[in-house]
C-alpha positions, 0 to 999 in steps of 0.5 A: 761462247762455248758455255752459251751453246750448252744443250744445243745437241738436246735442242736439236733433237727436240726440234727434229722430233717436233718437225719429224713430219713437217720437214720431210713433207716439205722437202719431199714436196720441193724435190718432187716439184723439181724432178717432175718439172724436169721430166715434163719438160723433156716431153714438151720440148724433145728437140733443140729447135723447140727449146730455142723457140720457147726460150726466145719467147720467154726472153722477149716477154718482159712480164715472163722475165720479171716473173721467172728471169731470163734463160741464159742458154736457149739450147739447154733443156735444164735451163728451160726446165728449171726456169720456175725453180730458180726464182719462184720456188727458190722464194717459196723455199726461202719462206719455208726456212724463215718459218722454221727458224722463227718457229724454233726461236722467237715463237718459242720465246713468245709462248714462254716455252723458251724461258722454261727450257732456259731454266735448265742446263741450256746456254743462252745461244743454244736455241738459236744455234739448234734452230740454225743447225736444223734448218741448215741441215734441211736446206742441205738435204733439200739441195742434195735430193733435188740434185739427185732427182734432176740427175735421175730425170736425165739432166746433166750431173754437173748442172744438177749439182750446182742447182741443188747447191744454189737451193741449199745456199739460198735457203741457208741465207734466208735462214740467217735473215730469219735469225736476225729478224727473230732478234729484232722483233718481239713476236713470231708473226712480226719476225715472219713478216719481217723475213717475208718482206726481205724475201719480197724485196729480194724478188722485186730487186731481181725482177727489176734487175733482170729487165735491164737491156744489157743483162742482169742489172746491179739490183739482181746482184743485190738479191739472194734470189738473183744470186741463185739465178746467176749461178746459171745451172745448166747454162754455164754452172758458175760455182763461184757465185755461191760465194755470195750467199755463203758470205752473206750467211757468214755475216748474218749468223754471227750478227744474230748471235751478237744481237741475242746477247744484247737483249733480254729474253722476251724483248726485241730491238724493235720495241712495240709502241704503246696502244691507246690508254682506253681500248676500242675493241668491244667484241671477239670479232673486233679483236680477231680483225685487229690481229689478222689485219696486217697479214691479210693486207700483206697477202692482198698486195702480193696476190694482186701483183702476182695475179696481174702479171700472170693474167697479162702473159696468159695469151702468150702461152701458145707461143711457148709450146710449138714443139713437134706434136704440140700443135695437135694437142693445142687443137684438141684443147680448143686451139689457142683460146682453149690453151689459154683457158687451160693455162688460166685454169691452172694458174687459178688452181695454183692461186687457190693452193697458195691462198689455202696457205693463208687460210691455214696461217690465219686460223692457226691463230686460234692455237697461238692465242690459246697456248699464249694464255690470251684465250683464257683472258678473253673467255674470262669475260662475258665472251662465250667460247663458240663466238670467240673461236668463230671470230677467227675462223670466220675471218679466215674464211672471209680472207680466203674468199677476199684473196681469191676475189682479188686474184680473179679480178686482177688476173682478169684485168691483166688478161683483158688489157693484154687481149683488149677484151673487157669481158674477160674480167668477169669471166675469170673472176667467176672462175677464181671464186669457184676455187674458194670451197677447196681452200675452205676445207683446209681451214675447216680441217685445221679447226677440227684438229685444233678443237680435238687436239690443240697442240697438233695444228701442224697436222694441217700443214702436213695435210696441205702438202699431201693434198698439193702433191696428190692434186699435182702429181696424182695422174703422173704417178698413176694413183687410184682415183679414190686416193686423188679424191682425198685432195679437195683441190681435185674437186674444184671446177676447172674454170675457165673452160668448157664442161666444168663440173660444178657439183664439187663446189657444193660437196666441198662447202658441206665438208668445210662446214662439217669440219668447222662445226665439229671442231667448234663443238669439240673446243666447247667441251674440252679444257683450255690448253696451257 
């Protein structure tokens, strides 16, 4: 095994260089989210009675328990502050770890770069070992910085440490899951899809288990995300539960190395099925749709489920904010209806940022197709460059619009069923559609970067993280308005609600169009990247 690890250190340095912007940006984002969640909760619930009331409201609402999990200590400020962080953001963190592992293993193998690297003095297991070391280090760093941020926000040190350890262990566990998925499939997207499916199943198992009347059911104990909750940071600090994700990691990592030794380079344990003898695709848009369809269908199902749950709990938000002083704020927002609209607007804003990630992922397929040599094969036919590129970014734009339409309809349906008012469906759907242009700007940005510099499409993910941080925390940090204006999400109309400014829709659409046109023109005049 020692010989198989030859060159691991060099590959670690290479991976760190490739991710020198990506990893710090995302680690900083997650740490900032956790820290400011703690800070904001201190202001919202300043005394124990307000915390108990909010915790009881959450624990008595099945939809909230399914989405976030229960609060095990209603008197704990930390348990209330971290209610989203232990389930929702633990799942998002896991998604990041899956992407990073696949990026440095199966994706490299799919493009042929790993074969080139392997021709040197590099052991067979070195790429996988390097990926796991880098991602494991990122998980540990994120957990450590999150613990420091929570302690700095005034939460108990012991709870902050166990929370950070839970995040680190969960990220490490799903990194091991991704390592196994990378050996099972033959493509990077398939490996990511398999990893995401495991995360979704883990989240669903935790949600079902947490709804058990006698406490967390057995399904919660089968889920790594459920394990993170059962650590119970700030509500008992059960360090012993960390044994579960660490044990799972200890089993999965050796399994991934064993599977790597049993397969040839470029192959997978799950073999691709041969297609029909005669092809049925006659246009670039047909090919692009065939490539993009599985990703869009998966996102559609996830968006519909999450949006329906969020819409069904929107009317309960006023009951979560009954601390001293909040009644006045609620009244200034327009009473309970005003607060409900503010909550719906915030959730639709969250959906637009999540859907923008789909847009980036979908349009990044241009770079993948080009680097893999598939674009050269297509363009060697009668297919012009611009229609080929447009086939992918048009589907990305249409996919973004479709997902926000689905989110708007299902959010409105959930809210309408909860309050008994069918008019809410159209009202909330329109509010969701108003968020489309902001996500389109991210698609246009990736196309522009790809058109000029095809190997730098990861810049889109860095810009995405920066835009989210600026939009979410710009006012809290007191950033100048001109800095906040760089984020397209700050220009989306705040709907539903009164006095929404609609001019941003026009400007965002124009910016997106300019970026798409510029990127397509740049691609037309440059050589194909190898």
